[in-house]
C-alpha positions as CSV (number, residue, x, y, z in Angstrom):
1,M,79.5,30.0,42.5
2,Q,80.2,26.3,42.2
3,H,81.9,24.7,45.3
4,Q,81.1,27.9,47.3
5,E,81.5,26.2,50.6
6,L,85.1,25.2,49.8
7,L,86.1,28.4,48.1
8,A,84.6,30.7,50.7
9,G,87.7,30.2,52.9
10,F,90.0,31.2,50.0
11,I,87.9,34.3,49.3
12,R,88.2,35.4,53.0
13,L,91.9,34.9,52.9
14,H,92.1,36.9,49.6
15,I,90.2,39.7,51.2
16,L,92.4,39.6,54.3
17,H,95.5,39.6,52.2
18,H,94.4,42.8,50.3
19,A,93.2,44.4,53.5
20,A,96.6,43.9,55.0
21,E,98.2,45.7,52.0
22,G,95.9,48.7,52.4
23,D,92.3,50.0,52.1
24,L,89.8,48.1,50.0
25,Y,86.2,48.6,49.2
26,G,83.5,46.1,48.1
27,Q,83.2,46.7,44.4
28,W,87.0,46.8,43.9
29,M,87.2,43.4,45.8
30,I,84.5,41.9,43.6
31,E,86.5,42.9,40.5
32,E,89.8,41.7,42.0
33,L,88.2,38.3,42.9
34,A,86.8,38.1,39.3
35,R,90.3,38.5,37.9
36,H,91.2,35.3,39.8
37,G,88.1,33.4,38.5
38,Y,85.8,33.9,41.5
39,R,82.3,35.1,40.7
40,V,81.1,36.8,43.9
41,S,78.0,38.9,44.0
42,P,77.5,41.9,46.3
43,G,75.0,39.8,48.2
44,T,77.7,37.3,49.0
45,L,80.7,39.7,49.5
46,Y,79.2,42.4,51.7
47,P,77.9,40.0,54.4
48,M,81.3,38.3,54.3
49,L,83.0,41.7,54.9
50,H,80.6,42.6,57.7
51,A,81.1,39.2,59.3
52,M,84.9,39.6,59.1
53,E,84.6,43.0,60.7
54,R,82.4,41.6,63.5
55,K,84.9,38.9,64.2
56,G,87.7,41.5,64.5
57,Y,89.7,40.7,61.3
58,L,88.7,43.9,59.5
59,E,87.8,47.4,60.5
60,S,86.0,49.9,58.3
61,R,85.5,53.6,57.9
62,I,83.3,55.7,55.6
63,E,85.1,58.0,53.3
64,R,83.0,60.7,51.6
65,T,83.8,62.1,48.2
66,G,81.4,64.9,47.4
67,R,77.9,63.5,47.6
68,S,78.9,59.9,47.6
69,Q,80.5,57.7,50.2
70,R,82.4,54.5,50.3
71,R,83.1,52.1,53.1
72,L,86.8,51.2,53.2
73,Y,88.1,48.1,55.0
74,T,91.6,47.4,56.3
75,A,93.0,44.6,58.4
76,T,93.2,44.9,62.1
77,P,96.2,43.6,64.2
78,Y,94.1,40.5,64.9
79,G,93.5,40.1,61.2
80,L,97.2,40.4,60.4
81,E,97.8,37.7,63.0
82,G,95.2,35.5,61.5
83,L,96.6,36.0,58.0
84,A,100.1,35.0,59.2
85,A,98.7,31.8,60.7
86,A,96.8,31.1,57.6
87,Q,99.9,31.6,55.4
88,D,101.7,28.9,57.3
89,K,98.8,26.5,56.8
90,I,98.5,27.4,53.1
91,R,102.2,26.7,52.6
92,E,101.8,23.3,54.3
93,L,98.7,22.4,52.3
94,F,100.3,23.6,49.0
95,R,103.3,21.3,49.6
96,E,101.0,18.4,50.2
97,V,98.6,19.1,47.3
98,V,101.4,19.7,44.8
99,S,103.6,16.8,45.8
100,G,100.5,14.5,46.1
101,S,101.7,13.0,49.3
102,G,99.6,12.6,52.4
103,S,102.2,14.0,54.8
104,A,103.8,17.4,55.3
């Protein structure tokens, strides 16, 4: 993914946004990100999900369906708090970027 370092923050926020709405799993998130133009491999996404869980933004559980299993992620209270703080900063940045001015 080109400009991966810059876009990784947007991807994390996108993950957190969907995890705040309800359960998500890795393959669904890869497909959702692709709909928005992000090409994220499992080798990139899963370590990101695990790191977000270690840092307390997400929690996971394993759901079994017959012989298969899937790890589902959801936002924690800390993750919801982080998302709210990020939303404020996104609004501020959006106003600056769209208006082209250097001040909020």
